[in-house]
C-alpha positions in Angstrom: -5.2 -21.4 -38.5 -7.5 -19.1 -36.5 -11.2 -19.6 -36.9 -14.2 -17.3 -36.4 -16.7 -17.3 -33.6 -19.6 -17.0 -36.1 -22.6 -19.1 -35.0 -21.2 -19.6 -31.4 -22.1 -17.4 -28.5 -20.6 -18.0 -25.0 -23.2 -19.1 -22.5 -21.1 -19.5 -19.4 -17.7 -18.7 -17.9 -15.8 -21.7 -16.8 -16.8 -21.9 -13.2 -20.4 -20.7 -13.9 -21.0 -24.3 -15.1 -21.8 -26.6 -12.2 -23.4 -30.0 -11.6 -26.8 -28.3 -11.8 -26.1 -28.0 -15.6 -25.5 -31.7 -16.1 -27.2 -32.8 -19.4 -27.3 -29.2 -20.8 -25.6 -28.0 -23.9 -23.2 -25.1 -23.2 -20.7 -22.9 -25.0 -17.5 -22.0 -23.2 -14.4 -20.1 -24.4 -11.0 -19.4 -23.0 -7.3 -20.4 -23.0 -6.0 -23.9 -23.0 -4.1 -24.3 -19.7 -3.1 -27.9 -20.2 -3.6 -30.7 -22.7 -3.4 -34.5 -22.0 -3.6 -36.9 -25.0 -4.6 -40.5 -23.9 -4.9 -41.8 -27.4 -8.7 -42.4 -27.6 -9.4 -39.3 -25.5 -8.0 -35.8 -25.2 -8.4 -33.8 -22.1 -8.0 -30.0 -22.1 -8.1 -27.7 -19.0 -9.9 -24.6 -20.2 -9.1 -21.4 -18.3 -10.8 -18.0 -18.1 -10.9 -15.3 -15.5 -13.3 -17.4 -13.4 -11.2 -20.5 -13.1 -10.6 -24.0 -14.8 -13.1 -26.3 -16.5 -12.1 -29.7 -17.9 -13.0 -30.5 -21.6 -13.0 -34.0 -23.0 -12.7 -34.7 -26.7 -13.9 -38.1 -28.0 -13.6 -39.0 -31.7 -17.2 -40.3 -31.5 -18.4 -36.9 -30.5 -16.2 -34.5 -32.5 -15.4 -36.7 -35.5 -12.0 -37.4 -37.1 -11.4 -33.8 -38.1 -12.4 -32.4 -34.8 -10.3 -34.9 -32.9 -7.3 -34.2 -35.1 -7.8 -30.5 -34.5 -8.0 -31.1 -30.7 -4.6 -32.9 -30.9 -3.0 -29.7 -32.2 -4.0 -27.6 -29.1 -1.1 -26.2 -27.2 -0.9 -24.2 -24.0 -2.5 -20.7 -24.3 -4.4 -21.5 -27.5 -7.7 -19.6 -27.4 -10.5 -22.0 -28.1 -14.3 -22.1 -28.2 -16.1 -25.3 -27.2 -19.7 -26.4 -27.6 -20.7 -29.5 -25.7 -22.7 -31.2 -23.0 -22.1 -31.0 -19.2 -21.5 -34.4 -17.7 -20.4 -35.8 -14.4 -16.7 -36.6 -14.4 -15.8 -40.0 -15.6 -12.6 -40.1 -13.6 -11.6 -38.9 -10.2 -13.1 -35.8 -8.7 -10.7 -32.8 -8.3 -11.4 -31.4 -4.9 -9.2 -28.3 -5.7 -11.4 -27.0 -8.5 -14.8 -25.5 -8.2 -15.7 -27.5 -11.3 -13.8 -30.6 -10.1 -16.9 -33.0 -10.3 -17.9 -32.2 -13.9 -16.6 -31.9 -17.4 -17.7 -30.8 -20.8 -18.0 -33.5 -23.5 -17.1 -31.4 -26.6 -19.1 -31.7 -29.8 -17.7 -28.6 -31.5 -14.2 -27.1 -31.3 -12.9 -23.9 -32.8 -9.4 -22.6 -32.4 -9.9 -18.9 -32.2 -6.2 -18.0 -31.9 -3.0 -20.0 -31.8 -0.2 -19.1 -29.4 3.6 -19.3 -29.3 5.2 -21.0 -26.3 4.9 -18.3 -23.5 8.2 -16.9 -22.2 6.9 -17.2 -18.7 4.9 -20.1 -17.2 1.2 -19.2 -16.6 1.4 -20.8 -13.1 1.0 -19.4 -9.6 3.7 -21.7 -8.3 6.3 -20.9 -10.9 9.3 -18.9 -9.6 9.9 -16.2 -12.2 12.0 -13.0 -11.8 9.9 -9.9 -11.3 11.7 -8.2 -14.2 10.6 -10.9 -16.6 7.1 -11.1 -15.1 6.6 -7.3 -15.6 8.1 -7.4 -19.1 5.4 -9.9 -20.1 2.8 -8.5 -17.8 -0.1 -9.3 -20.2 0.8 -13.0 -19.6 1.5 -12.6 -15.9 -2.0 -11.1 -15.6 -3.4 -14.5 -16.8 -2.2 -16.2 -13.6 -5.2 -17.1 -11.3 -3.6 -15.4 -8.3 -3.2 -12.0 -10.0 -6.7 -12.3 -11.6 -8.2 -13.0 -8.2 -6.5 -9.9 -6.8 -7.8 -7.7 -9.6 -11.3 -9.1 -9.4 -11.2 -8.5 -5.6 -10.0 -4.9 -6.3 -13.0 -4.4 -8.6 -15.4 -5.7 -6.0 -13.9 -3.4 -3.4 -14.4 -0.3 -5.5 -17.9 -1.3 -6.3 -18.7 -1.8 -2.6 -17.2 1.6 -1.8 -19.3 3.4 -4.4 -22.5 1.6 -3.2 -21.8 2.3 0.5 -20.9 5.9 0.0 -23.9 6.6 -2.3 -26.2 5.2 0.4 -24.4 7.6 2.8 -25.3 10.6 0.7 -21.9 11.1 -1.1 -21.7 12.4 -4.7 -19.0 11.1 -7.0 -17.4 14.1 -8.7 -14.3 14.2 -10.8 -11.6 16.7 -10.3 -8.9 17.8 -12.9 -5.8 15.9 -13.8 -4.0 18.9 -15.2 -3.5 21.3 -12.2 -1.2 24.0 -10.9 2.1 22.9 -9.3 2.3 23.7 -5.5 5.7 22.3 -4.6 5.2 21.5 -1.0 6.1 17.9 -0.1 6.8 15.3 -2.8 8.0 16.3 -6.3 5.3 16.9 -8.9 5.1 15.3 -12.3 5.0 18.2 -14.7 3.2 18.4 -18.1 4.4 21.2 -20.5 1.7 23.3 -22.2 1.9 23.8 -25.9 -0.5 26.8 -26.0 1.2 28.5 -23.0 4.9 28.2 -23.9 7.2 27.9 -20.9 4.3 27.0 -18.6 3.6 23.6 -17.0 0.7 21.8 -15.6 1.2 19.4 -12.6 -0.4 16.0 -12.3 -2.2 16.0 -8.9 -0.6 14.5 -5.8 -4.1 14.5 -4.4 -7.4 16.3 -5.2 -7.0 18.2 -1.9 -7.7 21.8 -3.0 -10.5 20.9 -5.4 -12.4 18.8 -2.9 -12.2 21.7 -0.5 -13.6 23.9 -3.2 -16.4 21.5 -3.7 -17.3 21.9 0.0 -17.2 25.7 -0.6 -19.6 25.1 -3.5 -22.1 23.3 -1.2 -21.8 19.7 -2.4 -21.7 18.5 1.2 -20.3 15.0 0.7 -17.9 14.2 -2.1 -16.3 10.8 -3.1 -13.9 10.0 -5.9 -11.8 7.0 -6.8 -9.0 8.9 -8.4 -5.5 8.5 -9.8 -2.7 10.5 -8.1 0.9 11.0 -8.9 4.1 11.6 -6.9 7.6 11.7 -8.4 9.3 10.0 -5.5 11.5 6.9 -4.9 9.6 3.7 -4.9 9.2 0.9 -2.2 7.3 -2.3 -2.0 4.1 -0.3 -1.1 4.6 2.7 -3.3 4.1 3.6 -7.0 4.6 6.8 -8.9 0.9 6.7 -10.0 -1.5 5.3 -7.4 -5.2 5.3 -6.6 -7.0 7.0 -3.8 -10.4 6.6 -2.4 -10.9 10.3 -1.7 -13.6 11.9 0.3 -14.6 15.2 1.9 -17.6 16.1 4.2 -19.1 19.4 5.3 -20.5 20.3 8.8 -18.6 17.5 10.5 -15.9 17.0 13.1 -13.4 14.1 13.7 -16.0 11.7 15.2 -18.3 12.0 12.1 -15.5 11.2 9.7 -14.3 8.2 11.8 -17.8 6.9 12.2 -18.6 6.7 8.4 -15.2 5.2 7.7 -15.4 2.5 10.4 -18.7 1.4 8.9 -17.2 1.4 5.4 -14.3 -0.8 6.4 -16.6 -3.1 8.3 -18.7 -3.5 5.2 -15.7 -4.2 2.9 -14.2 -6.8 5.3 -17.6 -8.6 5.7 -18.5 -8.6 2.0 -15.0 -9.5 0.6 -13.5 -11.7 3.3 -16.6 -12.7 5.4 -14.8 -11.3 8.4 -16.6 -9.4 11.1 -14.4 -6.6 12.3 -15.4 -5.0 15.6 -16.1 -1.2 15.6 -15.4 1.3 17.0 -11.7 0.8 16.5 -9.2 1.7 19.2 -7.7 5.3 19.1 -4.3 6.3 20.2 -2.6 9.7 20.2 0.5 10.2 18.0 2.6 10.7 21.1 1.4 7.5 22.8 2.1 5.6 19.6 5.6 6.9 19.4 6.3 6.3 23.0 5.0 2.7 23.0 5.8 1.5 19.5 8.4 4.0 18.1 6.1 4.5 15.1 3.0 6.5 14.1 1.8 3.5 12.2 2.3 0.8 14.9 1.7 -2.9 14.3 -0.2 -4.0 17.5 -0.5 -7.7 16.6 2.5 -8.4 19.0 4.2 -6.8 22.0 7.8 -5.7 22.3 6.7 -2.3 23.3 9.3 0.5 24.0 10.1 1.4 27.6 11.7 4.6 28.7 14.6 4.1 31.1 16.0 7.6 30.8 15.2 8.4 34.4 17.0 5.3 35.6 20.3 5.9 33.7 20.7 9.7 33.5 23.5 9.6 36.1 24.9 6.1 35.4 28.5 5.3 34.6 27.7 4.2 31.0 28.5 7.4 29.1 26.5 6.2 26.0 23.4 6.4 28.1 24.1 9.4 30.4 25.7 11.4 27.5 22.6 10.9 25.3 20.3 12.2 28.0 22.7 15.1 28.8 22.4 16.1 25.1 18.6 16.2 25.3 18.1 12.7 24.0 16.5 9.6 25.5 17.3 6.0 26.3 14.7 3.3 25.6 14.5 -0.4 25.4 12.4 -3.4 24.2 12.1 -6.9 25.6 12.3 -9.6 23.0 10.8 -12.3 25.2 12.2 -15.7 25.0 15.3 -14.8 22.9 17.9 -14.5 25.7 19.9 -17.4 24.2 20.4 -15.7 20.9 24.0 -16.2 19.7 26.3 -13.2 19.8 26.7 -13.3 16.0 23.0 -12.8 15.6 23.0 -10.0 18.2 25.8 -8.3 16.2 23.6 -8.6 13.1 20.9 -6.7 15.0 23.4 -4.0 15.8 24.1 -3.6 12.0 20.3 -3.5 11.4 19.9 -0.7 13.9 22.7 1.3 12.4 20.7 1.3 9.1 18.1 3.4 11.0 20.6 5.9 12.3 21.8 4.3 15.5 25.4 4.5 16.5 25.1 1.1 18.2 22.8 -1.1 20.2 23.2 -2.1 23.8 21.8 -5.4 25.2 21.1 -7.6 28.2 20.6 -11.3 27.6 19.0 -12.9 30.7 20.1 -16.5 31.2 17.7 -19.2 32.5 19.4 -19.1 35.9 18.8 -15.3 36.2 22.4 -14.3 35.5 23.0 -12.2 32.4 25.3 -11.3 29.6 25.4 -7.6 28.8 27.4 -5.2 26.6 27.4 -2.5 29.3 27.0 -4.2 32.7 30.5 -3.4 33.8 29.6 0.3 33.8 26.5 -0.1 35.9 25.8 -0.8 39.6 23.8 -4.0 40.5 20.8 -1.9 41.5 20.8 0.0 38.2 20.8 -3.3 36.3 18.0 -4.6 38.4 15.9 -1.5 37.9 16.4 -1.6 34.2 15.4 -5.3 33.9 12.4 -4.7 36.2 11.3 -1.7 34.0 11.3 -4.0 30.9 9.8 -6.9 32.9 12.8 -9.0 32.0 12.6 -12.7 32.9 15.0 -15.6 32.5 15.3 -16.3 28.8 14.6 -12.7 27.6 16.7 -10.4 25.4 16.6 -6.7 26.2 17.7 -4.3 23.5 18.5 -0.6 24.1 19.0 2.5 22.0 20.3 5.9 23.2 20.2 9.0 21.0 17.8 11.8 20.0 14.2 10.7 20.4 13.6 10.7 16.6 16.4 8.2 16.1 15.6 6.0 19.1 12.0 5.8 17.9 13.0 4.8 14.4 15.6 2.2 15.5 13.4 0.4 18.1 10.2 0.8 16.1 11.9 -1.0 13.1 13.7 -3.5 15.4 10.5 -4.7 17.1 8.8 -5.3 13.7 11.9 -7.1 12.3 12.0 -9.4 15.3 8.3 -10.1 15.1 8.7 -11.1 11.4 11.7 -13.3 12.2 9.8 -15.0 15.0 6.7 -15.6 12.9 4.4 -13.4 14.9 2.7 -11.6 12.0 -0.5 -13.4 11.3 -2.0 -12.2 8.0 -5.5 -13.4 9.2 -5.5 -11.0 12.1 -6.7 -7.4 11.3 -5.7 -4.9 14.0 -7.2 -1.5 13.0 -6.2 1.6 14.9 -6.8 5.3 14.6 -3.8 7.6 15.3 -4.9 11.1 16.3 -3.4 14.4 17.5 -0.4 14.4 15.1 2.0 17.3 15.4 0.8 20.2 13.3 4.3 21.0 12.2 7.6 19.1 11.9 11.0 20.7 11.7 12.9 20.2 8.5 16.7 20.1 9.1 17.2 20.4 5.3 15.1 23.6 5.0 15.9 24.9 8.5 12.2 25.7 9.1 8.9 24.2 10.2 6.9 22.5 7.5 3.3 21.2 7.7 3.3 17.5 8.7 0.2 16.9 6.6 -0.6 20.1 4.6 -1.1 23.8 5.3 -4.9 23.5 5.6 -5.0 21.1 8.6 -6.9 22.5 11.6 -5.0 22.7 14.9 -6.5 21.4 18.1 -8.6 24.4 19.4 -6.5 24.6 22.6 -3.3 24.9 20.5 -4.3 27.7 18.1 -2.6 30.3 20.3 0.8 28.6 19.8 0.8 28.4 16.0 3.3 31.3 15.6 4.8 31.5 19.0 5.6 27.8 19.6 4.8 25.7 16.4 6.4 22.6 17.8 3.8 22.5 20.6 0.8 22.5 18.2 -1.2 19.3 17.6 -3.3 18.8 14.5 -6.9 17.6 14.2 -5.5 14.9 12.0 -6.1 11.2 12.0 -4.6 8.2 10.2 -6.2 4.7 10.0 -3.6 2.1 10.5 -3.9 -1.7 9.8 -1.2 -4.1 11.0 1.6 -1.5 10.9 0.6 0.1 7.6 -1.1 3.5 7.2 -4.0 2.7 4.8 -5.6 6.1 5.0 -5.4 9.5 6.6 -7.1 12.9 6.8 -7.9 15.9 8.9 -10.3 18.6 9.8 -9.6 21.6 7.6 -9.1 25.2 8.5 -12.1 27.2 7.5 -11.4 30.4 9.5 -9.3 33.0 7.6 -7.4 34.3 10.6 -6.2 30.8 11.5 -5.2 30.1 7.9 -3.1 33.3 7.8 -1.3 32.2 11.0 -0.5 28.9 9.5 1.0 30.5 6.4 3.1 32.8 8.5 4.3 29.9 10.7 5.3 28.1 7.5 7.3 31.1 6.3 4.9 32.2 3.6 4.4 35.9 2.9 0.9 37.0 2.0 2.0 37.3 -1.6 3.5 33.8 -1.7 0.4 32.3 -0.1 -1.8 34.1 -2.6 0.4 33.0 -5.5 0.3 29.3 -4.5 -3.2 29.0 -3.2 -5.0 32.2 -4.2 -8.0 30.5 -5.9 -8.8 28.6 -2.7 -8.3 31.6 -0.4 -10.5 33.7 -2.6 -13.2 31.0 -2.5 -13.0 31.1 1.3 -14.1 34.7 1.3 -17.6 33.7 0.1 -18.8 31.4 2.9 -16.9 28.2 3.6 -18.5 25.5 5.9 -16.5 23.5 8.5 -15.3 20.5 6.6 -13.0 17.5 7.0 -11.9 14.6 4.8 -9.9 11.4 4.4 -8.2 9.5 1.7 -7.3 5.8 1.5 -4.5 4.3 -0.6 -6.7 1.9 -2.6 -3.6 -0.2 -3.7 -2.4 -0.6 -0.1 -5.9 -1.4 1.1 -6.3 -4.2 -1.5 -2.8 -5.5 -0.8 -3.8 -6.1 2.8 -7.2 -7.7 2.0 -5.7 -10.2 -0.5 -2.6 -10.9 1.7 0.1 -9.8 -0.8 3.4 -8.4 0.2 4.0 -6.2 -2.8 1.7 -3.5 -4.1 2.6 -4.4 -7.7 0.5 -7.6 -7.4 -2.7 -5.7 -7.0 -2.1 -3.2 -9.8 -2.7 -4.3 -13.4 0.2 -2.5 -15.0 2.7 -1.3 -12.3 6.0 0.5 -12.6 9.3 -0.8 -11.2 11.7 0.9 -8.8 13.0 3.5 -11.3 9.4 4.4 -12.2 9.6 2.8 -15.6 7.3 0.2 -17.3 9.3 -2.8 -18.5 6.4 -3.9 -20.8 5.7 -0.6 -22.7 9.2 0.8 -22.2 7.8 4.1 -20.7 9.2 6.7 -20.2 11.0 7.0 -23.6 12.4 9.6 -26.0 10.0 11.6 -28.2 10.4 13.1 -31.6 12.2 16.4 -31.8 9.1 17.8 -33.5 7.1 17.2 -30.4 9.6 19.0 -28.2 9.8 21.9 -30.6 6.0 22.3 -30.4 6.4 22.5 -26.6 9.4 24.8 -26.8 11.4 22.3 -24.9 15.1 21.3 -25.2 16.6 18.5 -23.2 20.0 19.1 -21.5 20.5 15.5 -20.7 23.8 14.1 -22.1 24.0 10.3 -22.0 27.7 10.3 -22.9 28.5 12.5 -20.0 26.6 10.1 -17.7 28.6 7.2 -19.1 31.8 9.1 -18.4 30.7 9.7 -14.8 29.9 6.1 -14.3 33.4 5.0 -15.6 35.0 7.6 -13.3 33.1 6.2 -10.3 
């Protein structure tokens, strides 16, 4: 039967008690993680968010009734203990912060009993993610998850402190905004008082933070929820948190400077790691040419090498044909893997096909300098030598090649180099390679829409020397945009914004907007720009991804308290769910969804 706390007040969390408190009377409270009954003594491991503390019950200290009560404790009972701190009578536990002390209990209260948990509260237990997330409130008791969320809290506190000292103001922006369907799908919210109209949940505070610069607030910061209705991956969620900032009267170097110092502070305070600034910078084109990715992992080599000039006239039609069609041929050297069995090489071919490749060519260099190759019979001896020399191939190396449009070749080899690095154990989580990627394309061509779209957003400033090409040659324009990349993951990105009306109009025209369409979508921002807008720039981090890297997790869900699963549902609360017809009627909404029709379609398939 549950008891009251009345008369007891917690004095310490579990690991706040140390050998400095020996001889003191303390009150601790938490969950029973484990109980061991040795007959004359009962030991309980008490757990709270700080860690574990051993409690010892002796009938001479708690009396017959107290000892009997202690024998009823089961895992996850919530208990309060009053007692005296002592040096451990048994062996010291080197794995615990409190491993050299224990509390000799004089008072026990069972504040809440607990059923046997459906999942073990144990970091080492292998439990299916679906079950963990259904009982997330129990999963959150695990020390690893608690440590992650405590670290996340520390990071947000550090960000606020640092940015405040740098002159930033924390200002909230609206959650209910206007839909501007450029990019990912919006989450829509129906309006009851404006029938047939919808709010959108923000994908970012982009327009509002620019308006704050127009309003003269100079430096803005916000740790803010954002929403995107898109398919999920290991590092994505439908609702996510950004560290969002905007600065006035600055250019690229100013934004980069403050953010390098911010990251240096976080790594030092959280991990006690000194990261060296300034970080390396690399243009988007160089990143694509060397790594096949605009978020390259630079902890290992396997860099791409262009061999198009060597094979444009060769007898291997896969290579020469790709180049004749405006494509490219590139390769990577997986050093030391020349003895890879053919079966594993075939598996790499299948992997490459998953990224759009029609196939994958290879040269395996034997230890004696001879080689096995999928295309050697079509090549001259000189051509083969030139290719292996270009890739610095040595005995024992495996050279892999892709031939296609540049976009596909980059994607295939960029993914392949990372896959091989992971298989070979080259990804050290204790190495932090930061890199700025700059000079992104201002536009990218959408095959689906048959037009140019903004690679970032329509308010990104082009490089000054490319302004003249915005309308005449959009594909040539580079953006004053920058991403911060850590170990192959983009953790943040931003750009200098357009603040000149004539350039903004050129951008809209290049994107296919008429003046009326631009005004309909972004009129409130464009109107604000008429009244004096300063040069400004900004950046936003994905807080969840940032924390994931700092704590060394592989899945973003393990640094979010209540995450969603791949279909954007919450297994614990069963959201989303149906609502009462009365609620829909108030919103003038009718659902056209027919579950029976969906069932019929599934049967047909």
